[in-house]
C-alpha positions as CSV (number, residue, x, y, z in Angstrom):
1,M,17.1,-12.6,-4.8
2,G,18.9,-14.2,-7.8
3,E,16.9,-14.8,-10.9
4,C,17.6,-18.6,-10.8
5,E,16.6,-19.0,-7.2
6,V,13.1,-20.5,-6.8
7,R,11.4,-19.4,-3.6
8,A,8.7,-21.7,-2.1
9,G,6.3,-21.4,0.8
10,G,5.4,-18.2,2.7
11,R,2.1,-16.4,3.2
12,V,0.3,-14.1,0.8
13,L,-2.5,-11.7,1.7
14,I,-5.1,-10.5,-0.8
15,A,-7.2,-7.5,0.3
16,D,-10.1,-6.8,-2.0
17,D,-13.8,-6.3,-1.3
18,H,-15.0,-8.1,-4.4
19,P,-15.3,-11.9,-3.7
20,L,-14.8,-12.9,-7.4
21,T,-11.8,-10.7,-7.7
22,R,-10.3,-12.2,-4.5
23,E,-10.9,-15.7,-5.9
24,G,-9.2,-14.8,-9.2
25,L,-6.2,-13.1,-7.6
26,A,-5.9,-16.1,-5.2
27,L,-5.7,-18.4,-8.3
28,A,-3.0,-16.2,-9.9
29,A,-1.0,-16.0,-6.6
30,R,-1.1,-19.8,-6.1
31,S,0.0,-20.3,-9.7
32,A,2.8,-17.8,-9.5
33,L,4.1,-18.2,-6.0
34,T,5.1,-21.8,-5.4
35,G,3.9,-23.3,-2.2
36,A,2.4,-20.0,-0.8
37,T,-0.5,-20.0,1.6
38,V,-3.1,-17.4,0.6
39,F,-5.1,-15.4,3.1
40,T,-7.9,-13.0,2.1
41,A,-9.5,-9.8,3.5
42,G,-12.2,-7.5,2.4
43,S,-11.0,-4.3,4.0
44,V,-7.9,-2.6,5.4
45,T,-9.2,-3.4,8.9
46,E,-9.6,-7.1,8.1
47,A,-6.1,-7.1,6.4
48,V,-4.5,-5.5,9.5
49,A,-6.3,-8.0,11.8
50,T,-5.0,-10.9,9.7
51,M,-1.5,-9.5,9.9
52,D,-1.9,-9.1,13.7
53,H,-2.2,-12.9,14.2
54,T,-0.6,-14.3,11.0
55,R,2.9,-13.4,9.7
56,I,2.4,-12.4,6.1
57,D,5.9,-12.7,4.7
58,R,5.8,-13.2,0.9
59,M,3.5,-10.7,-0.8
60,I,0.4,-8.5,-0.3
61,L,-2.1,-7.8,-3.2
62,L,-4.1,-4.7,-2.3
63,D,-7.1,-3.2,-4.0
64,L,-6.7,0.5,-4.3
65,M,-10.3,1.3,-3.3
66,L,-11.2,-0.7,-0.2
67,P,-14.2,0.6,1.7
68,D,-12.2,1.9,4.6
69,A,-9.4,3.5,2.6
70,R,-9.0,7.0,1.3
71,G,-6.5,7.2,-1.6
72,Y,-3.3,5.5,-0.6
73,S,-4.1,5.5,3.1
74,G,-4.7,1.8,2.9
75,L,-1.3,1.2,1.5
76,M,0.4,3.3,4.1
77,S,-1.5,1.6,6.9
78,I,-0.5,-1.9,5.7
79,Q,3.1,-0.8,5.1
80,H,3.3,-0.1,8.8
81,H,2.2,-3.7,9.6
82,A,4.2,-5.4,6.9
83,A,7.7,-4.0,6.7
84,N,9.8,-5.3,3.9
85,V,6.9,-7.4,2.3
86,P,6.2,-6.4,-1.3
87,I,2.8,-4.7,-1.7
88,V,1.2,-4.8,-5.1
89,I,-1.7,-2.5,-5.9
90,V,-4.4,-4.1,-8.0
91,S,-6.9,-1.7,-9.5
92,A,-9.4,-1.1,-12.2
93,R,-8.3,2.5,-12.4
94,E,-5.5,2.9,-14.9
95,E,-4.6,6.6,-14.5
96,P,-0.8,7.4,-14.8
97,A,-1.0,9.6,-11.7
98,L,-2.2,6.8,-9.6
99,I,0.6,4.5,-10.8
100,E,3.2,7.2,-10.1
101,A,1.8,7.8,-6.7
102,A,2.0,4.1,-5.8
103,R,5.6,4.0,-6.9
104,A,6.4,7.2,-5.0
105,I,5.3,5.7,-1.6
106,G,6.9,2.3,-2.0
107,A,4.5,-0.1,-3.7
108,A,6.3,-3.0,-5.5
109,G,3.9,-2.9,-8.4
110,F,0.6,-1.7,-9.8
111,L,-1.4,-4.2,-11.9
112,F,-4.6,-3.6,-13.8
113,K,-7.7,-5.7,-13.0
114,S,-8.3,-5.9,-16.7
115,L,-5.2,-8.1,-17.2
116,P,-5.8,-11.8,-17.9
117,L,-5.0,-13.9,-14.8
118,D,-2.1,-15.7,-16.5
119,V,-0.5,-12.2,-17.2
120,V,-1.1,-11.2,-13.6
121,A,0.6,-14.5,-12.5
122,G,3.6,-13.7,-14.7
123,H,4.0,-10.3,-13.2
124,L,3.7,-11.7,-9.6
125,R,6.6,-14.0,-10.4
126,E,8.6,-11.0,-11.5
127,I,7.8,-9.1,-8.4
128,D,8.6,-12.2,-6.3
129,E,12.0,-12.3,-7.9
130,G,12.7,-8.8,-6.7
131,R,11.7,-6.7,-9.7
132,Q,9.0,-4.0,-9.8
133,V,6.1,-4.0,-12.3
134,F,4.0,-0.9,-12.9
135,S,1.2,-0.4,-15.5
136,G,1.6,-4.0,-16.7
137,R,5.3,-3.6,-17.6
138,R,8.6,-4.4,-15.8
139,S,10.0,-1.2,-14.5
140,A,13.5,-1.3,-16.0
141,S,12.6,2.1,-17.4
142,P,10.3,3.7,-14.8
143,P,7.8,6.3,-15.9
144,A,8.6,9.9,-15.1
145,I,7.4,11.1,-11.7
146,G,6.3,14.7,-11.3
147,T,8.2,17.1,-9.2
148,D,5.4,17.1,-6.5
149,L,5.4,13.4,-6.2
150,I,9.2,13.3,-6.0
151,A,9.0,15.7,-3.1
152,I,6.2,13.7,-1.4
153,R,8.2,10.5,-1.8
154,R,11.2,12.1,-0.1
155,R,9.1,13.5,2.7
156,I,7.1,10.3,3.3
157,G,10.3,8.3,3.3
158,E,11.6,10.4,6.2
159,L,8.6,9.5,8.4
160,S,8.9,6.7,10.9
161,P,6.3,3.8,10.6
162,A,4.5,5.3,13.7
163,Q,4.4,8.7,12.1
164,R,3.0,7.3,8.9
165,T,0.2,5.6,10.9
166,V,-0.6,8.9,12.7
167,L,-0.6,10.7,9.4
168,V,-3.1,8.2,8.0
169,A,-5.3,8.7,11.0
170,L,-5.0,12.5,10.6
171,A,-6.1,12.2,7.0
172,D,-9.2,10.5,8.2
173,G,-10.1,13.6,10.3
174,R,-9.6,12.0,13.7
175,S,-8.8,14.1,16.7
176,N,-5.7,13.6,18.8
177,K,-7.9,11.9,21.4
178,A,-9.4,9.5,18.9
179,I,-6.0,8.8,17.3
180,A,-4.5,8.0,20.8
181,H,-7.5,5.6,21.5
182,D,-7.3,3.9,18.2
183,L,-3.5,3.4,18.2
184,D,-3.4,2.6,22.0
185,I,-1.0,5.4,22.7
186,T,-1.2,8.6,24.8
187,E,-2.3,11.9,23.5
188,A,1.2,13.2,24.4
189,T,2.7,10.6,22.1
190,V,0.3,11.6,19.3
191,K,1.3,15.3,19.7
192,A,5.0,14.3,19.6
193,H,4.4,12.3,16.4
194,L,2.5,15.3,14.9
195,T,5.4,17.6,15.7
196,G,7.8,15.3,13.9
197,I,5.4,14.9,11.0
198,F,5.0,18.7,10.6
199,R,8.8,19.2,10.7
200,K,9.5,16.5,8.1
201,L,6.8,17.7,5.8
202,G,7.9,21.3,6.2
203,V,4.5,22.5,7.5
204,S,3.2,24.0,10.8
205,N,-0.3,22.6,11.3
206,R,-2.8,19.9,10.4
207,A,-4.3,21.7,7.5
208,Q,-1.0,22.3,5.8
209,A,0.1,18.7,6.4
210,L,-3.1,17.4,4.7
211,I,-2.6,19.8,1.7
212,A,1.1,18.6,1.4
213,V,0.0,15.0,1.0
214,Q,-3.3,15.5,-0.8
215,P,-1.9,13.9,-4.0
216,L,-1.6,10.7,-2.0
217,F,-4.8,10.7,0.1
218,G,-6.9,12.2,-2.7
219,A,-5.7,9.6,-5.2
220,G,-8.3,7.3,-6.6
221,E,-11.3,8.8,-5.0
222,G,-14.5,7.0,-6.2
223,R,-15.4,3.4,-6.4
224,D,-13.1,0.8,-7.9
225,T,-14.5,-2.1,-9.8
């Protein structure tokens, strides 16, 4: 999108389990994103349910530590339901490794909850214009990403949306039968997806797959604020 082009309208989703934070982010989003309609959710499950009946097409603001997320499993789940919609992680945790992991798997930005709302609004405008903002700065010069995260980014990028969803379910410890039930697919389809996942990750079983993506699913463990 050209820098002089002003976008208006569209739908924004804010997923955060703290009501006051949701309210503040909604204020920032309405200020930054002209004419946008804002929807809110308190969990990944609620966010996905919202996207199932409402087309979220402008931006998603996602708390890193939602109650039903483990590391970046929430981001990966929502990516499956919101292809091509910028997803911005908003977190009280400011560790560089978390920021790098968010970039590695395709987030459009990572904003600290400690930022003033007017600063958050400014960064949302930048992201809406097609730029990326990580660690409170425009990403013209992105931070260095470790070799492990570069490899993970490449491998995750090779997974289909369906395979990513199965990988998230796998990380939650669900059996093939449970994954099939939850995703409304057959166990044979689950097994086919797992075969593809193992091949693309360069592993041969579930345990090795989880070890390979541990930097993503182990990221940010512990409560956010």
